[in-house]
C-alpha positions as CSV (number, residue, x, y, z in Angstrom):
1,M,61.7,103.7,140.0
2,E,58.3,102.0,139.4
3,E,58.1,99.0,137.2
4,A,55.6,100.8,134.9
5,D,58.3,103.4,134.2
6,L,61.0,100.9,133.3
7,D,60.3,100.6,129.6
8,A,60.1,104.4,129.1
9,K,63.3,104.9,131.0
10,A,65.1,102.1,129.0
11,L,64.0,103.7,125.7
12,E,65.1,107.1,126.9
13,I,68.7,105.7,127.8
14,A,68.9,103.8,124.5
15,T,67.9,106.9,122.5
16,R,70.6,109.0,124.3
17,L,73.2,106.3,123.5
18,A,72.1,106.1,119.9
19,D,72.5,109.9,119.6
20,G,75.9,109.8,121.4
21,A,79.4,109.8,120.0
22,P,79.7,106.5,118.1
23,H,83.5,106.0,118.7
24,A,83.1,106.4,122.5
25,I,80.2,104.0,122.6
26,R,82.0,101.4,120.6
27,W,85.1,101.7,122.6
28,T,83.1,101.4,125.9
29,K,81.2,98.4,124.6
30,Y,84.5,96.8,123.5
31,A,86.1,97.4,126.9
32,L,83.0,96.1,128.7
33,N,82.8,93.0,126.5
34,N,86.4,92.2,127.2
35,W,85.7,92.5,131.0
36,L,82.7,90.2,130.7
37,R,84.7,87.6,128.7
38,A,87.4,87.7,131.4
39,A,85.1,87.6,134.4
40,G,82.5,85.2,133.0
41,P,84.4,82.0,134.1
42,I,85.1,83.4,137.5
43,F,81.4,84.2,138.0
44,D,80.4,80.7,136.8
45,T,82.8,79.1,139.2
46,S,81.7,81.3,142.1
47,L,78.0,80.4,141.4
48,A,78.6,76.7,141.2
49,L,80.6,76.8,144.5
50,E,77.8,78.8,146.2
51,F,75.2,76.0,145.1
52,L,77.5,73.3,146.3
53,G,77.8,75.1,149.6
54,F,74.0,75.3,150.0
55,S,73.8,71.5,149.7
56,S,76.6,70.8,152.1
57,P,76.2,69.5,155.7
58,D,77.3,72.9,157.0
59,V,73.9,74.3,156.1
60,N,72.0,71.8,158.4
61,E,74.6,72.4,161.2
62,G,74.4,76.2,160.8
63,L,70.6,76.2,160.9
64,A,70.5,73.8,163.9
65,S,73.0,75.8,165.8
66,H,71.1,78.9,165.2
67,R,67.8,77.4,166.3
68,E,69.4,75.8,169.3
69,K,71.3,79.1,170.1
70,R,74.7,77.4,170.3
71,K,78.0,77.8,168.5
72,P,78.1,75.7,165.3
73,Q,80.4,72.7,165.2
74,F,81.4,72.4,161.5
75,S,83.5,69.5,160.3
76,P,87.0,70.5,159.3
77,E,86.7,68.1,156.2
78,S,86.1,69.9,152.9
79,P,85.8,68.6,149.4
80,L,88.1,71.4,148.2
């Protein structure tokens, strides 16, 4: 889908939802919000650990080994 078509498509979907069965929409929204509340902390932790990993010495070793066409030698020590 082209970016220019995005607003029109969003409005089309919002209109279809507004014209839909209110109970089904509310129940679906309720279920999805419960999932988001449960998964939110998991996502936050995952994202934080990814960023920590990007700043670890493993990144430099991984890049160096790739450039030098050799097997990486990662330290077995880990902060976790």
